[in-house]
C-alpha positions as CSV (number, residue, x, y, z in Angstrom):
1,X,-10.2,-24.9,-33.9
2,X,-8.6,-21.3,-34.7
3,X,-11.9,-20.0,-32.8
4,X,-11.3,-21.9,-29.6
5,X,-7.8,-21.0,-29.5
6,X,-8.4,-17.1,-30.2
7,X,-11.1,-17.4,-27.4
8,X,-8.8,-19.0,-25.0
9,X,-6.1,-16.3,-25.7
10,X,-8.7,-13.6,-25.1
11,X,-10.1,-15.4,-21.9
12,X,-6.3,-15.8,-20.7
13,X,-5.5,-12.1,-21.3
14,X,-8.7,-11.1,-19.3
15,X,-7.7,-13.2,-16.3
16,X,-4.1,-12.0,-16.2
17,X,-5.5,-8.3,-16.3
18,X,-8.0,-8.9,-13.6
19,X,-5.4,-10.5,-11.7
20,X,-3.4,-7.2,-11.9
21,X,-6.4,-5.1,-11.1
22,X,-6.2,-2.8,-7.8
23,X,-9.2,-2.1,-6.1
24,X,-10.0,1.4,-5.1
25,X,-13.2,2.8,-3.7
26,X,-14.3,6.1,-2.5
27,X,-16.8,5.5,0.1
28,X,-17.5,9.0,1.3
29,X,-17.5,12.6,-0.2
30,X,-15.8,13.2,-3.6
31,X,-12.4,14.2,-5.0
32,X,-13.6,17.5,-6.7
33,X,-12.1,19.5,-4.0
34,X,-8.7,18.5,-5.5
35,X,-9.1,20.0,-8.9
36,X,-6.3,22.5,-9.7
37,X,-4.2,21.6,-6.5
38,X,-0.8,21.2,-7.4
39,X,0.5,19.8,-4.0
40,X,-0.8,17.5,-1.2
41,X,0.6,16.6,2.1
42,X,0.7,12.7,3.1
43,X,0.4,11.5,6.6
44,X,1.2,7.7,7.2
45,X,-0.6,6.0,10.2
46,X,-0.8,2.3,11.5
47,X,-3.7,2.6,13.8
48,X,-5.2,-1.0,14.6
49,X,-3.0,-2.7,11.8
50,X,-3.4,-6.3,11.4
51,X,0.1,-8.1,10.2
52,X,-0.1,-11.5,8.7
53,X,-1.6,-14.0,10.5
54,X,-1.7,-11.5,13.8
55,X,-4.8,-9.1,14.3
56,X,-2.8,-7.1,16.3
57,X,0.7,-5.4,15.3
58,X,2.0,-5.7,18.7
59,X,1.7,-9.3,18.6
60,X,3.3,-9.6,15.5
61,X,6.2,-7.6,16.7
62,X,6.9,-9.8,19.9
63,X,6.6,-12.9,17.8
64,X,9.4,-11.7,15.3
65,X,11.6,-10.5,18.0
66,X,11.5,-13.8,19.8
67,X,12.2,-15.6,16.5
68,X,15.1,-13.1,16.0
69,X,16.4,-13.4,19.4
70,X,16.6,-17.2,19.3
71,X,18.9,-16.9,16.3
72,X,21.1,-14.3,17.8
73,X,20.1,-12.5,20.9
74,X,20.4,-8.6,19.8
75,X,18.9,-9.2,16.6
76,X,15.1,-8.9,17.8
77,X,15.8,-5.3,19.3
78,X,17.6,-4.4,15.8
79,X,14.8,-5.9,13.8
80,X,12.1,-4.0,16.1
81,X,14.1,-0.6,15.4
82,X,14.1,-1.3,11.9
83,X,10.6,-2.2,11.7
84,X,9.7,1.2,13.5
85,X,12.1,3.2,11.3
86,X,10.6,1.6,7.8
87,X,7.0,2.6,9.2
88,X,8.0,6.1,9.9
89,X,10.0,6.9,6.6
90,X,10.3,3.9,4.1
91,X,6.8,2.9,3.4
92,X,5.3,6.3,3.2
93,X,8.1,7.1,0.7
94,X,7.3,4.3,-1.4
95,X,3.6,5.2,-1.4
96,X,4.4,8.9,-2.4
97,X,6.7,7.8,-5.0
98,X,4.0,5.5,-6.5
99,X,1.3,8.1,-6.0
100,X,3.4,10.9,-7.9
101,X,4.3,8.5,-10.7
102,X,0.7,8.4,-12.0
103,X,-0.7,11.7,-10.6
104,X,0.7,15.0,-11.4
105,X,1.1,16.3,-7.7
106,X,4.0,17.5,-5.5
107,X,4.0,16.1,-1.9
108,X,4.1,19.2,0.4
109,X,3.7,19.5,4.3
110,X,2.2,23.0,3.9
111,X,-0.3,22.0,1.3
112,X,-3.8,23.1,1.5
113,X,-5.1,19.5,1.6
114,X,-3.7,16.3,3.5
115,X,-4.0,12.5,2.9
116,X,-4.0,10.5,5.9
117,X,-3.1,7.1,4.9
118,X,-3.8,4.3,7.7
119,X,-2.7,0.7,7.1
120,X,-5.5,-1.3,8.1
121,X,-3.7,-4.8,7.3
122,X,-0.4,-5.5,6.0
123,X,1.0,-9.0,4.7
124,X,4.8,-9.2,4.6
125,X,4.9,-12.1,2.2
126,X,7.9,-14.0,1.9
127,X,10.3,-15.5,-0.7
128,X,12.3,-18.5,-0.3
129,X,13.9,-20.2,-3.4
130,X,11.1,-20.5,-6.0
131,X,8.5,-20.3,-3.5
132,X,7.1,-16.8,-2.6
133,X,3.9,-14.8,-1.6
134,X,3.7,-11.1,-2.5
135,X,3.4,-8.7,0.2
136,X,0.0,-6.7,0.2
137,X,-1.4,-3.6,2.2
138,X,-5.0,-2.5,2.8
139,X,-5.5,1.4,3.0
140,X,-8.1,3.8,4.4
141,X,-7.5,7.2,3.2
142,X,-9.0,10.0,4.5
143,X,-8.7,13.5,2.8
144,X,-8.9,16.5,5.1
145,X,-8.1,20.1,5.1
146,X,-4.6,20.2,6.5
147,X,-4.6,20.9,10.1
148,X,-8.5,20.0,10.4
149,X,-8.6,16.3,11.0
150,X,-12.1,16.3,12.4
151,X,-13.7,17.2,9.2
152,X,-13.5,14.4,6.5
153,X,-13.8,15.5,3.0
154,X,-13.4,12.1,1.4
155,X,-12.6,8.5,2.4
156,X,-11.2,5.9,0.3
157,X,-10.3,2.1,0.6
158,X,-7.7,0.6,-1.2
159,X,-7.7,-3.2,-1.4
160,X,-4.5,-5.1,-1.8
161,X,-3.4,-6.3,-5.3
162,X,-4.1,-9.7,-6.2
163,X,-1.5,-12.4,-6.0
164,X,0.6,-12.6,-9.1
165,X,3.7,-14.2,-10.2
166,X,4.9,-11.2,-12.0
167,X,5.4,-8.9,-9.0
168,X,7.1,-9.1,-5.6
169,X,10.2,-11.2,-6.0
170,X,12.6,-10.0,-3.2
171,X,14.1,-12.0,-0.4
172,X,13.9,-9.3,2.1
173,X,10.5,-8.2,3.6
174,X,11.4,-4.3,3.4
175,X,11.9,-4.5,-0.3
176,X,8.4,-6.6,-0.6
177,X,6.3,-4.3,1.5
178,X,7.8,-1.2,0.0
179,X,6.8,-2.5,-3.2
180,X,3.1,-3.2,-1.9
181,X,3.1,0.6,-0.9
182,X,4.3,1.8,-4.1
183,X,1.7,-0.3,-6.1
184,X,-1.1,1.0,-3.8
185,X,0.2,4.7,-4.3
186,X,0.1,4.1,-8.3
187,X,-3.3,2.7,-7.9
188,X,-4.4,5.8,-5.7
189,X,-2.8,7.9,-8.4
190,X,-4.6,6.6,-11.2
191,X,-7.7,6.7,-9.3
192,X,-7.2,10.4,-8.7
193,X,-6.5,11.3,-12.5
194,X,-9.5,9.5,-13.4
195,X,-11.9,10.9,-11.0
196,X,-10.8,14.6,-10.3
197,X,-12.2,16.4,-13.1
């Protein structure tokens, strides 16, 4: 009986850690070029981004604006402006905060190398009472020499973190999505720390 309890405990812990795993894969090149670099530039892009159930971001924005304007007519325009501002600043700040938390590097626009972080898919998630769905982002990250985007030195893919009950409890989408970028940044930092030698 004691052996069964131990096996069940080990199985539960394995499943819990498997759910927390973040998938980062390198699909082209290698990261050894970053060895010894103390700074890096990060640029955020959102080309061909899917959002939630929408394959095109423009369709998501249109629907959200319509929904917000039904509640209160100026809200849709305010929401769209806020969404654009979050993409330009907040999401990138959260990603770089996570990256620098787990990998010792400074973010600097004049750095020799640049990470172009493109969001392929974004799940905004939700939090209503005790019901929730975590936000998540899938990223493709291209390493280039700053100012030379035509030459890809390495390409990584970051798959969104699995749904867990321990993360992402925020009622506003901005905080949930920001958390998802932060978690992806941490995963990339850990991947760099492990693979740049």
